C-alpha positions in Angstrom: -10.7 7.8 -16.9 -14.1 9.1 -16.6 -14.1 12.5 -14.9 -17.0 11.6 -12.5 -14.8 9.1 -11.0 -13.0 12.9 -9.6 -9.0 12.5 -8.5 -8.6 8.6 -5.7 -6.2 6.2 -5.4 -8.0 3.1 -5.2 -5.9 1.0 -6.8 -2.7 0.3 -8.9 -4.3 -0.7 -12.2 -4.5 3.0 -13.5 -1.3 3.8 -12.6 0.8 3.1 -15.1 5.0 3.3 -14.6 5.3 6.7 -15.4 2.7 7.6 -12.3 4.3 5.0 -10.4 8.0 6.7 -10.9 6.2 10.5 -10.4 5.1 9.6 -6.8 8.4 8.0 -6.0 10.6 11.1 -7.8 7.8 13.4 -5.1 8.5 10.7 -2.0 12.2 11.0 -2.9 11.8 14.7 -2.2 10.2 15.2 0.9 12.5 12.3 1.9 15.1 15.2 2.1 12.7 17.3 3.7 12.5 15.2 6.9 16.1 15.1 7.4 15.8 19.0 7.8 15.5 19.8 11.4 11.8 21.4 11.1 10.1 19.0 9.2 7.0 20.6 8.3 5.1 21.5 4.8 3.0 24.2 4.2 1.6 22.9 1.0 -2.0 21.6 2.7 -2.3 24.1 5.6 -5.9 24.7 5.3 -6.9 21.4 4.0 -9.0 18.6 5.8 -8.1 15.2 5.8 -10.0 12.3 7.5 -9.3 8.4 8.1 -11.9 6.2 7.4 -10.4 3.4 9.9 -13.5 0.2 10.3 -9.9 -2.3 11.1 -7.1 -2.0 13.2 -4.0 -0.7 11.7 -0.7 0.9 13.1 1.3 1.4 10.5 -0.9 3.2 7.6 -3.5 4.9 9.6 -0.2 6.0 11.4 1.6 6.9 8.5 -1.0 8.5 7.0 -1.4 11.1 9.7 1.3 12.0 10.1 2.1 12.6 6.0 -0.7 15.3 6.4 0.2 16.7 9.3 3.3 17.1 8.2 1.7 18.7 4.7 0.1 20.9 7.7 -2.9 19.1 6.9 -6.2 18.9 9.7 -6.6 15.2 10.4 -9.1 13.7 11.8 -8.9 10.0 12.6 -12.4 8.4 12.7 -13.1 4.4 13.8 -16.5 3.0 14.3 -15.9 2.2 18.1 -17.7 4.8 19.8 -19.6 5.9 16.9 -23.2 6.1 15.5 -21.9 2.9 13.7 -22.5 0.8 16.3 -26.4 2.1 16.0 -26.1 0.4 13.2 -25.6 4.0 10.6 -24.1 2.7 7.1 -21.4 3.3 5.6 -23.0 5.8 3.0 -24.5 7.4 5.3 -21.3 8.1 7.5 -19.7 8.9 4.8 -21.9 11.8 3.7 -22.2 13.4 7.0 -18.3 13.5 7.5 -18.3 15.2 4.0 -20.6 18.0 5.5 -17.5 18.6 7.2 -16.1 19.4 3.5 -13.0 17.3 4.0 -10.2 17.3 1.5 -9.5 13.6 0.7 -11.0 10.9 3.2 -8.1 7.5 3.2 -10.4 4.5 4.1 -9.8 1.2 4.8 -13.0 -1.3 5.2 -13.5 -5.5 5.2 -15.0 -5.3 2.4 -13.5 -5.9 -1.3 -14.1 -2.3 -3.7 -15.5 0.0 -0.4 -13.1 2.6 -1.4 -14.0 2.7 -4.8 -18.2 3.3 -3.2 -17.2 6.1 -1.0 -15.6 8.0 -4.1 -18.8 7.7 -5.4 -20.9 9.3 -2.2 -18.3 12.3 -1.8 -17.1 15.5 -3.4 -13.4 14.5 -2.0 -10.6 12.5 -2.7 -10.5 9.5 -1.9 -7.0 6.8 -1.2 -8.3 3.7 -1.1 -5.8 2.2 2.5 -6.7 -1.9 2.2 -10.6 -2.9 1.0 -10.7 -6.3 1.8 -8.3 -8.5 0.5 -9.1 -6.6 -3.0 -6.0 -3.8 -2.9 -3.4 -1.5 -0.5 -2.3 0.6 -3.7 -0.1 3.0 -1.6 1.9 -0.2 0.5 2.6 -1.2 -2.8 3.8 1.9 -3.7 5.7 2.3 -0.7 7.5 -1.2 -1.1 8.6 0.1 -4.2 10.1 2.7 -3.5 12.2 0.8 -0.7 13.0 -1.9 -2.9 14.9 0.5 -5.6 16.4 2.4 -3.1 17.9 -0.6 -1.8 19.0 -2.4 -5.7 18.0 -0.4 -8.0 16.1 -0.3 -10.5 13.4 -3.4 -11.1 13.6 -4.2 -14.6 14.6 -7.6 -15.0 14.9 -8.3 -10.9 12.7 -11.3 -9.8 10.5 -10.2 -6.5 8.8 -14.0 -5.1 5.7 -13.0 -2.5 5.3 -15.8 -0.6 2.5 -16.9 1.9 -0.8 -16.4 2.2 -1.9 -15.2 -1.0 -5.6 -15.7 -1.1 -6.1 -13.4 1.2 -3.3 -10.3 0.8 -4.6 -7.1 -1.0 -1.0 -6.4 -0.9 0.1 -9.3 -2.6 -2.3 -8.5 -5.4 -1.1 -4.5 -5.2 2.5 -5.6 -5.5 1.9 -7.8 -8.3 1.1 -5.1 -10.0 3.5 -2.7 -8.7 6.0 -4.8 -9.2 5.1 -6.6 -13.0 5.1 -2.7 -14.4 8.3 -1.3 -12.6 9.8 -4.2 -14.8 10.5 -7.4 -12.4 9.2 -10.9 -12.6 6.9 -11.4 -9.7 6.7 -15.6 -8.7 4.2 -16.3 -5.8 4.3 -19.0 -3.6 2.4 -20.4 -1.1 0.5 -23.8 -0.5 -2.2 -24.7 -3.2 -5.1 -23.6 -0.7 -3.7 -20.2 -0.3 -3.0 -19.6 -3.6 -5.9 -18.1 -5.8 -7.3 -19.6 -9.2 -6.1 -17.5 -12.5 -3.9 -15.5 -10.3 -1.2 -15.4 -13.2 -3.6 -13.1 -15.2 -2.0 -10.6 -13.0 0.9 -11.0 -14.9 3.0 -13.9 -12.6 4.1 -16.9 -12.2 3.1 -19.5 -9.9 5.2 -21.8 -7.3 4.6 -24.3 -4.1 7.2 -25.2 -2.7 10.6 -22.8 -1.8 13.3 -24.5 -4.4 14.1 -22.2 -6.2 14.2 -19.3 -3.8 17.2 -18.3 -4.1 16.8 -17.1 -7.4 15.1 -14.1 -6.1 16.6 -10.9 -5.9 13.5 -9.8 -2.6 11.6 -12.4 -1.1 8.4 -10.8 0.1 6.6 -12.8 2.8 3.4 -12.3 4.2 1.1 -13.5 7.7 -1.6 -15.7 7.4 -4.8 -13.6 7.6 -6.5 -15.6 10.3 -9.0 -12.9 10.3 -9.7 -13.0 7.3 -10.3 -17.1 7.3 -13.3 -18.9 7.3 -11.8 -22.5 6.8 -9.0 -24.7 7.5 -6.3 -24.0 4.9 -3.5 -26.0 6.1 -2.7 -29.7 7.8 -1.0 -27.4 10.6 0.7 -23.8 11.7 3.8 -26.2 12.6 3.6 -27.9 8.9 3.4 -24.5 7.5 6.4 -23.2 9.3 8.4 -26.5 7.9 7.5 -26.0 4.1 7.1 -22.6 4.1 8.7 -20.2 6.7 11.9 -18.0 5.1 14.4 -18.3 8.1 18.7 -18.5 7.1 18.7 -22.2 5.7 16.7 -20.3 2.9 17.4 -16.7 2.5 20.3 -16.1 0.7 22.5 -13.4 1.8 22.7 -10.9 -0.9 18.4 -11.7 -0.8 16.8 -8.8 0.2 14.6 -9.4 3.0 10.9 -7.5 2.7 7.3 -7.8 5.4 4.6 -5.5 4.9 4.0 -6.0 9.1 3.2 -6.9 11.1 5.8 -9.7 11.5 4.5 -13.3 12.8 8.2 -14.5 14.5 8.8 -17.1 14.2 5.8 -18.2 11.5 6.3 -17.0 8.3 10.0 -15.3 9.3 12.6 -16.9 12.0 13.7 -14.3 14.5 17.0 -13.7 12.8 15.8 -13.2 9.8 13.5 -10.7 11.1 16.7 -9.2 13.0 18.7 -9.8 9.9 20.9 -6.8 7.8 19.0 -8.1 4.7 15.9 -7.4 5.8 14.2 -3.6 4.8 10.9 -3.9 7.0 12.2 -1.0 8.9 12.7 0.6 5.9 9.4 -0.1 4.3 8.2 2.2 7.4 9.8 4.7 7.2 9.1 5.1 3.3 5.3 5.0 4.1 5.4 8.6 5.5 7.3 10.0 2.2 5.4 8.2 0.2 1.7 8.9 1.7 2.4 12.5 1.8 3.2 12.3 -2.4 0.1 10.4 -2.7 -1.5 13.0 -0.9 0.4 16.3 -2.6 -0.3 14.5 -6.4 -4.9 14.0 -5.8 -4.8 17.8 -3.5 -2.2 19.7 -4.9 -0.6 18.6 -7.6 -3.8 19.6 -9.4 -3.3 23.1 -8.4 -2.4 25.7 -11.6 -1.1 28.1 -9.5 2.8 28.3 -8.5 4.0 25.5 -5.1 4.1 27.4 -1.4 7.8 28.1 -0.3 9.4 25.6 0.9 7.3 22.9 -1.4 9.4 20.4 -3.1 8.4 22.1 -7.2 6.8 19.0 -9.8 8.7 16.4 -10.7 10.1 16.8 -13.9 7.1 15.9 -16.6 3.7 16.7 -13.9 1.7 18.3 -15.2 -1.4 19.6 -13.7 -3.4 17.3 -16.6 -1.2 14.6 -15.3 -2.8 14.4 -11.8 -5.2 12.2 -13.6 -7.6 10.2 -12.1 -6.4 6.5 -10.2 -9.8 5.4 -10.1 -9.6 0.7 -9.8 -11.9 -1.4 -10.9 -13.7 -3.2 -9.1 -12.2 -7.4 -10.2 -11.0 -9.7 -7.6 -9.1 -12.3 -8.4 -10.1 -15.7 -6.6 
């Protein structure tokens, strides 16, 4: 990794299994802290975190804000509405303007693939990709691995099916990479029009029906990304529901059900399975805070040579300053 890329989390691709496990171990230590009456740590006191969201978000933005504040960082939330973006200011100029306030980290969500990587070249701050177009969403993948391993244990040899709109899903791409790095066997399933050509190169299998769904240990469903669709990809929503909806008839009693949210009840999932004991959707939301705390810690505090402040979880076993290396992304997009 080139030193010029700095300390960023832009993609799952540059994290090996050890790197993922280090973040998950850190998240687990933060989960223990969250059980305390006072949930505040002094780790990032006096440091600034900017949330730069050019797309709507509930879970990701709120969890990054809570994560940074729990670590005692000062947080500023930025959205294009009401800003100079509406006057035509470019992303580069916006980033350079905000960088003048000396942020320690910028969390960026943007509708264009590769935007986070560009931002990393325009600022001295650590950059975290919170979703760039249909490219990647690495922290979602990390919290998904965290949630699933806490439910079923190590993922070696486990089978994970990802179902739905794979073509437009940055979550699917990041999850395929993360789950396979952790030893799982990943299968993607959906209408042929919503499966990217060549996606097998990421290390997954492809199916077009749910006939063998019962072989999965975990079932991960995705919503239709209508905001990214410019063409008609399915004959009708009714036909999609009949063929690909995961419901009580199709979901086995021992299978774990996951979804990144927001859920379109009655479309990709029936209401009964959303509310079933098999669903860990709420657990995924809860994991978002501690996993994003771990990411911010690794990027901003993990490379410090000084000892952690009192009350801060110590480094995970085997962690060194050099281990908090650049986590930059490649800009390749399958499909």
